[in-house]
N, C-alpha and C positions, 0 to 999 in steps of 0.2 A: 634436546634440540627443539622438539615440538612445544615443550613447556615454555621455552624462551620466546618462541613466536607468539604464543597465546598471551604472554605477559606484555609483549610489544603491542599486540592488538588492543589490549585493555587500556593502554595509555592514549589511544586515539580518541576515546570518548571522555569528554569533560562535563562537569556540571553545567547545566543550561543548554547543552547540545540537543538538537532535535534528532531523533532516531526513528527508524521504521522497524516495528516488531511485526513479523508476518501475520500473526493471528489477530492483531489489534490495530494495526495501522501506525499513524504518526504519534509519537509521544515525545516527552521532553525529560531528560535526565535531571532530576531535582536534588539528587544527593548520592553519596557513596557511603555505605554503612558496613560495619563488620558485625555479623551475627553469629551466635553459637547455635549450631544445629547438630543434634546427636553427639555432642561433645567435641565437635570440630568447629574451628573458627572459619567463617566463610565471609568473603568480601562480596558485596552485592551492589549493583546499580539500582537506585530507586527511580523508577520511570513513571511519570504521571501521564495519563491519557485523559486530558480535560474533557473532551467530547463525550467520553463514557463515564466520567467521574470515577475513574479507577486508578489505583496505584499498583504497580507490578514490581517485584524485586527479582532481578536477574543476576545470578552468580557471575562475577566478572570472568571467571575461567570458562564459562559456558556461553558467553555472549555471542561469539561467532558461530558456534555449532547449533545454537537454537535459531539462527537466522537473523538475529538483530543486526541491522546495518545502518550506516549513516544515510542521510537524505541523498537522493539521486543527484547526479551532476546535471548541470544545465543542458549538456549535450544529450544525455539520456532522456531528459524531460522533452526535449525537442523531438527526439525519435518517437517517444510515446504519443505526443500530439500529432505527429505525422501518421502514426498507426491509426489514430482515430479517424483520419480522413480517408483511410483505405476502404476497400470493398469488404463487406461482411463475408466471413467464411463460416457458414453453418453446415455442420456435418449432418448427413442423413441417418441419424441414429435416434433412438427413442429419447424423449425429453429428459427422463430420469437420468440417463447416462450423461447427456450433455450438461445437465444441471450439476452433476457431481464434478465433471471436468471444470466447469466454470467456478464452482466453489473452491476447488483445488487451486485454480489459477489465482483467485482473489486472495486466498490464504497463503500463497507462496511468497507474497511480498514483492514479487518481481513486477516492476512498473510496466514493462512492455506487455506482460501477460494480462495484467489488470486492464490495460488499454485495449487489448484484444477483446476482452469480455464486454467492455463498454461499447466498442465498435460493433460487435456481433449482436448485441441485444438492443442497440439504439433503434428506435422507430421513427420514421418520417411520416408526414401527414397522410399519405395514401396507403400506408401499410396497416394491417389489422392490429387491433389493440393487444397489449401484452397480457399474459395470464398473471395472476397474483405472484406466483413464484418467479416468473421471468422479471417482473417489475422489482421484486425484492433483491434479486441478484444484480440487476442493472443498477439500482440505487446504491447498493453496497459498494460495487466497483467504482461507480462515479464518485461517491463520497471519499473513498480511499485515495483516488487520484486527486480530487480537489484539495484534500487536506495536505497531501505531499506538495502539491503545487503552491498552496498558500504558504506553507512553511519555507519552501525553497525561495519564493519570491518575496517573502516577508510582507504578505498582504492578508486580508481576511478571506474567509471561505467563500463569501459571495463573489468577490472579485475573481477568485480562482474558478468558480463555477461559470462565470461569464466567459472566461477565456476558453474553458473546455467546450461550452456551448458553441462558441464561435468556430472551433475546430470541427465540431460535429455538423454545423451548418455548412461548412466548406464541403463536407462529404455529401450532404444532401444536394447542394448545387451541382457538384461534379456528377452525381448520379442522374440528374435531370437532363 
């Protein structure tokens, strides 16, 4: 029964579909191949991540369990943009611990979690500058969101960044 459900899930992805892979962000399925590994025939999705100049092969049977998912719905993206406008929630724990939590949220592939990282690490004009590691995490989360928004709205990354910046400016105005 579970095997049947997995087979049904595999049919939801087609060549040229954009997908989100948790550890790498937005990619595009460029093919479906059959490979022989250790004597077993294995069907794999060939996923291209153009921004990283990387190709990943994901076994079709493991696509769901490894966290590969279709692009977020428009509703979920709206919720993520609304999250950006919310108030930052920064825990009073050591930076190393918070950095691990932020990294885990970014690599979860969950759009709302990524939006929380962007929201929490975003700085407005009167706040102190970010450390190098804060800036790296912020830029990684912002880039993941921008790439998914760009793929969802079929626009370039720059247009997506402008939309995200507008949501973050709304937050800055609300805080003032």
